[in-house]
Structures are given as C-alpha cells and as structure tokens.
VEXKE-376842 format. One line per field, with one value per residue (C-alpha): residue number from 1; residue in three letters; chain; x, y, z. Coordinates in pm, 1 decimal, m for minus. Example, Ala and Ser with C-alpha at 12.3 -4.5 7.8 and 13.67 -1.06 7.14 Angstrom:
<atoms>
num (1:2)
residu (Ala:Ser)
chaine (A:A)
xx (1230.0:1367.0)
yy (m450.0:m106.0)
zz (780.0:714.0)
</atoms>
This chain:
<atoms>
num (1:2:3:4:5:6:7:8:9:10:11:12:13:14:15:16:17:18:19:20:21:22:23:24:25:26:27:28:29:30:31:32:33:34:35:36:37:38:39:40:41:42:43:44:45:46:47:48:49:50:51:52:53:54:55:56:57:58:59:60:61:62:63:64:65:66:67:68:69:70:71:72:73:74:75:76:77:78:79:80:81:82:83:84:85:86:87:88:89:90:91:92:93:94:95:96:97:98:99:100:101:102:103:104:105:106:107:108:109:110:111:112:113:114:115:116:117:118:119:120:121:122:123:124:125:126:127:128:129:130:131:132:133:134:135:136:137:138:139:140:141:142:143:144:145:146:147:148:149:150:151:152:153:154:155:156:157:158:159:160:161:162:163:164:165:166:167:168:169:170:171:172:173:174:175:176:177:178:179:180:181:182:183:184:185:186:187:188:189:190:191:192:193:194:195:196:197:198:199:200:201:202:203:204:205:206:207:208)
residu (Unk:Unk:Unk:Unk:Unk:Unk:Unk:Unk:Unk:Unk:Unk:Unk:Unk:Unk:Unk:Unk:Unk:Unk:Unk:Unk:Unk:Unk:Unk:Unk:Unk:Unk:Unk:Unk:Unk:Unk:Unk:Unk:Unk:Unk:Unk:Unk:Unk:Unk:Unk:Unk:Unk:Unk:Unk:Unk:Unk:Unk:Unk:Unk:Unk:Unk:Unk:Unk:Unk:Unk:Unk:Unk:Unk:Unk:Unk:Unk:Unk:Unk:Unk:Unk:Unk:Unk:Unk:Unk:Unk:Unk:Unk:Unk:Unk:Unk:Unk:Unk:Unk:Unk:Unk:Unk:Unk:Unk:Unk:Unk:Unk:Unk:Unk:Unk:Unk:Unk:Unk:Unk:Unk:Unk:Unk:Unk:Unk:Unk:Unk:Unk:Unk:Unk:Unk:Unk:Unk:Unk:Unk:Unk:Unk:Unk:Unk:Unk:Unk:Unk:Unk:Unk:Unk:Unk:Unk:Unk:Unk:Unk:Unk:Unk:Unk:Unk:Unk:Unk:Unk:Unk:Unk:Unk:Unk:Unk:Unk:Unk:Unk:Unk:Unk:Unk:Unk:Unk:Unk:Unk:Unk:Unk:Unk:Unk:Unk:Unk:Unk:Unk:Unk:Unk:Unk:Unk:Unk:Unk:Unk:Unk:Unk:Unk:Unk:Unk:Unk:Unk:Unk:Unk:Unk:Unk:Unk:Unk:Unk:Unk:Unk:Unk:Unk:Unk:Unk:Unk:Unk:Unk:Unk:Unk:Unk:Unk:Unk:Unk:Unk:Unk:Unk:Unk:Unk:Unk:Unk:Unk:Unk:Unk:Unk:Unk:Unk:Unk:Unk:Unk:Unk:Unk:Unk:Unk)
chaine (A:A:A:A:A:A:A:A:A:A:A:A:A:A:A:A:A:A:A:A:A:A:A:A:A:A:A:A:A:A:A:A:A:A:A:A:A:A:A:A:A:A:A:A:A:A:A:A:A:A:A:A:A:A:A:A:A:A:A:A:A:A:A:A:A:A:A:A:A:A:A:A:A:A:A:A:A:A:A:A:A:A:A:A:A:A:A:A:A:A:A:A:A:A:A:A:A:A:A:A:A:A:A:A:A:A:A:A:A:A:A:A:A:A:A:A:A:A:A:A:A:A:A:A:A:A:A:A:A:A:A:A:A:A:A:A:A:A:A:A:A:A:A:A:A:A:A:A:A:A:A:A:A:A:A:A:A:A:A:A:A:A:A:A:A:A:A:A:A:A:A:A:A:A:A:A:A:A:A:A:A:A:A:A:A:A:A:A:A:A:A:A:A:A:A:A:A:A:A:A:A:A:A:A:A:A:A:A)
xx (2061.8:2122.6:1800.2:1858.3:1789.2:1516.7:1335.4:1383.6:1207.4:955.1:881.4:867.4:598.9:409.9:227.6:239.2:19.1:m196.3:m261.7:m294.7:m590.3:m790.6:m812.9:m862.1:m1136.6:m1298.9:m1286.0:m1406.4:m1771.1:m1921.3:m2113.6:m1873.3:m1761.4:m1407.7:m1544.0:m1804.2:m1733.5:m1440.0:m1153.0:m1239.2:m1613.3:m1412.6:m1312.9:m1669.8:m1815.2:m2035.3:m1889.2:m1745.8:m1384.1:m1409.7:m1083.0:m877.1:m904.6:m875.3:m549.2:m411.9:m467.7:m518.7:m307.4:m2.3:20.7:42.0:323.3:561.3:556.8:671.6:937.5:1056.7:1016.4:1258.9:1499.2:1528.6:1749.4:2026.3:1986.2:1976.8:2211.1:2083.3:2008.9:1711.7:1580.3:1592.9:1407.6:1139.7:1121.6:1056.1:802.3:602.8:623.9:583.1:270.5:137.9:158.5:20.3:m293.6:m316.7:m281.1:m559.6:m813.7:m761.8:m861.6:m1146.3:m1365.0:m1616.1:m2008.0:m2123.4:m2149.7:m1886.6:m2166.0:m2265.3:m2195.9:m2032.4:m1706.8:m1580.2:m1648.2:m1513.0:m1207.9:m1125.7:m1179.0:m927.9:m687.7:m728.1:m730.2:m381.3:m254.3:m308.4:m167.5:143.0:176.5:152.3:375.0:652.0:642.9:642.4:931.4:1145.9:1145.9:1213.5:1468.7:1703.4:1744.5:2068.2:2094.1:2316.1:2051.6:1771.2:1789.8:1707.0:1318.8:1274.5:1060.0:889.4:811.4:681.3:474.9:339.1:220.5:57.8:m141.4:m220.2:m330.1:m580.9:m757.8:m812.8:m961.4:m1141.0:m1281.8:m1436.5:m1557.4:m1888.9:m1971.5:m1774.8:m1950.8:m1762.5:m1923.3:m1696.1:m1574.4:m1423.9:m1248.5:m1017.6:m958.0:m854.2:m642.6:m455.3:m342.6:m236.3:m20.6:140.8:179.0:351.2:579.2:626.5:760.8:964.8:1129.6:1211.0:1361.1:1586.0:1721.5:1788.9:1977.5:2182.6:2201.5:2378.9:2566.6:2724.6:2820.0:3023.3)
yy (1432.9:1254.2:1095.9:734.7:855.2:1122.2:831.0:593.3:867.6:883.1:496.3:548.5:885.3:699.0:468.6:741.2:929.1:679.7:504.4:908.5:977.1:671.5:774.5:1135.9:1113.7:840.3:1092.2:1343.4:1105.3:999.3:757.4:559.6:268.3:111.7:m246.0:m275.5:m42.2:m23.9:261.8:375.6:457.4:730.4:898.5:791.9:1030.1:1313.7:1265.5:1523.4:1338.9:1260.0:1540.7:1480.0:1102.8:1082.5:1307.6:1292.0:958.5:780.5:962.6:1163.2:883.9:673.5:898.0:874.5:470.3:574.9:753.6:484.4:235.0:455.6:479.6:123.8:m18.0:242.4:148.1:m210.0:m267.9:m599.3:m638.4:m804.2:m871.8:m468.9:m414.5:m676.2:m529.9:m167.0:m309.9:m416.6:m128.4:105.9:m127.8:m77.2:323.7:309.3:181.2:383.2:652.4:499.8:426.9:807.3:942.9:663.4:722.0:476.4:504.2:571.1:282.4:164.2:m116.4:139.9:2.2:282.1:289.9:459.2:221.6:m77.7:112.3:175.3:m181.8:m258.9:m17.9:m87.8:m471.2:m416.1:m233.1:m449.6:m731.4:m584.0:m517.2:m892.4:m979.3:m734.5:m835.9:m1192.9:m1100.9:m911.3:m1189.5:m1463.7:m1291.9:m1092.6:m1352.8:m1339.9:m998.5:m820.0:m552.3:m693.9:m1098.6:m1010.7:m923.5:m1257.8:m1420.7:m1119.9:m997.0:m1337.7:m1346.6:m1026.2:m1093.6:m1445.6:m1252.7:m989.9:m1205.7:m1418.5:m1123.0:m984.4:m1357.2:m1303.2:m999.1:m1103.7:m1510.1:m1452.3:m1772.2:m1580.7:m1583.9:m1295.4:m1048.5:m727.7:m683.8:m369.0:m456.6:m702.7:m460.1:m169.0:m498.6:m574.4:m257.6:m184.0:m501.0:m368.8:m24.4:m141.3:m369.5:m103.6:148.0:m143.6:m153.0:173.5:268.2:m80.2:68.7:393.4:247.7:25.2:294.3:560.6:256.0:180.4:561.3:554.5)
zz (60.4:m241.6:m473.4:m354.9:m21.3:m70.5:m246.1:40.0:293.7:59.2:98.9:512.8:478.6:182.0:441.5:730.6:475.0:362.1:746.8:859.4:589.6:639.3:1035.9:931.0:694.0:916.1:1196.2:950.3:894.6:1236.1:1065.8:917.0:1048.4:1005.8:1027.4:854.3:535.2:252.8:263.4:m48.7:98.4:263.6:m105.5:m265.0:m483.9:m312.1:47.7:248.5:251.4:m100.4:m175.3:59.6:50.3:m333.1:m381.9:m95.4:52.0:m282.6:m525.0:m352.3:m123.2:m449.1:m611.4:m315.0:m381.4:m753.4:m598.7:m370.6:m626.4:m853.2:m601.4:m543.6:m827.9:m753.9:m342.1:m371.2:m698.4:m714.0:m1085.6:m1181.1:m817.2:m739.7:m1077.2:m985.5:m648.5:m782.5:m1059.0:m760.8:m559.9:m888.1:m954.2:m576.5:m641.5:m993.9:m837.9:m582.2:m838.2:m1040.2:m763.3:m675.0:m1004.1:m1066.7:m770.3:m663.5:m643.4:m341.3:m118.0:m328.9:m530.0:m869.0:m1167.9:m1349.9:m1536.7:m1273.1:m1005.4:m1188.7:m1323.7:m955.1:m840.1:m1097.2:m994.1:m627.9:m734.1:m893.6:m571.4:m323.2:m516.1:m606.5:m268.9:m163.5:m432.0:m322.0:50.9:m74.0:m297.7:m52.4:179.4:m88.4:m310.5:m25.1:208.4:170.0:127.4:393.1:529.2:427.3:536.7:836.3:701.7:502.0:715.4:833.5:484.6:377.0:698.8:607.4:229.2:349.0:660.2:398.6:164.4:408.0:519.9:198.3:145.7:414.6:322.2:52.0:129.0:157.5:326.0:611.2:976.3:1086.5:868.8:878.1:526.1:636.4:935.6:667.7:457.6:690.5:841.5:547.4:440.5:770.0:731.8:386.3:514.2:802.6:603.7:377.9:679.2:827.9:492.8:364.3:730.6:676.8:407.1:495.4:792.6:561.9:309.9:607.6:723.5:358.4:325.1:643.3)
</atoms>
C-alpha cells in the first residue's frame, strides 16, 4: 500500500476512532449526559476518562486527520484546490491535538489558561472541518470522483453550522447544548468518513 492510500485509510480510521471514543468514554461515566454535557467534559482534568479521551480521542485521532490531509494533494492532483482542502483538514487535526494537549477544567467552565486554549483549539477544529466540507462541495463539484458528493458536502457543512449555532444560542428553548454538539461532530465525522471512502475507491479505480 503506497503512502497516499495509507493516508486515505487514516481518514477512514480517524472519525471512527473519534466517535467510538465518545461512546466508550460516555459508557465509562454513567452520570455523563450526552444531551446536556459537552464532549470536552469527557476529557476534563481529573475524570476517569481523561487519559483515553485526551490522548486517543483528541490526540491520536487528530494525528490521523493530519496524515489524511498530507495524502490529499498527491491523491487529488488538483493544485491549489487540493492544497486548500488539505490545509483545512490539517487545521482540523491540529485543533483536535491542541484540544487534547490542553484539557478543559472540570465542567469546562473554568477560567484557567488551559481551559481557554482548549476552547480555542476546539473552535479552530470545528471551524476548519465545516469549511472543509463546504470547500469540498464547491470546488470539486466537477471532479470525476467527488462531484457526486457536492450537495452532500455542502449540506453537511451547513447542517453542522446550524447545530453549533443552536448549541451556543442562549435563548434556545431546547436547552440541550451537548446534544447539538454531539450531532454536529457526528455530521462532520460521517462526512469525513464518506469522503475518505470515496477517495479510496476512486484511487483504486484510477490504478486499474
């Protein structure tokens, strides 16, 4: 398996590991509410799920996103378009790694520098992932492999944006911020998985 295809496989593994860690860490903490609590609280300082969530969920999965990003230019051969998409997915990976390095305070409502840096990196990762989905849908709408994903990619980016806005809307009558965050990361994770699978299939066809 060449390096490019290995990088694409990282793009398949990364969202699976991320979503699996959320489910596993949540199961390890029966008191945790996926509807009312943020994902970051699974990696908060002092919790029983801090180590697996910080270093596997955020750190290792973020590293796999970086590997996926590095494989995109050689896989797509689309010049600046591939470079732009790779940069955005790479920023998503960096955001995840940074969010793992700087854990949030208990309850994720503290004022420590670690808490602020965690929030910054998490925001960077979410924003980059949304922009990656939107960019993929717009700039690759005529690509032989990816045109079929155009509407899906744009829809995923817009849906994730809407969910994050609902999460932060203080006047939202549905006071379940954790649920909106979980749904947003689920939408973006599934998009990454579908995108990587399409790339792997397209790459295999081009090698025949």
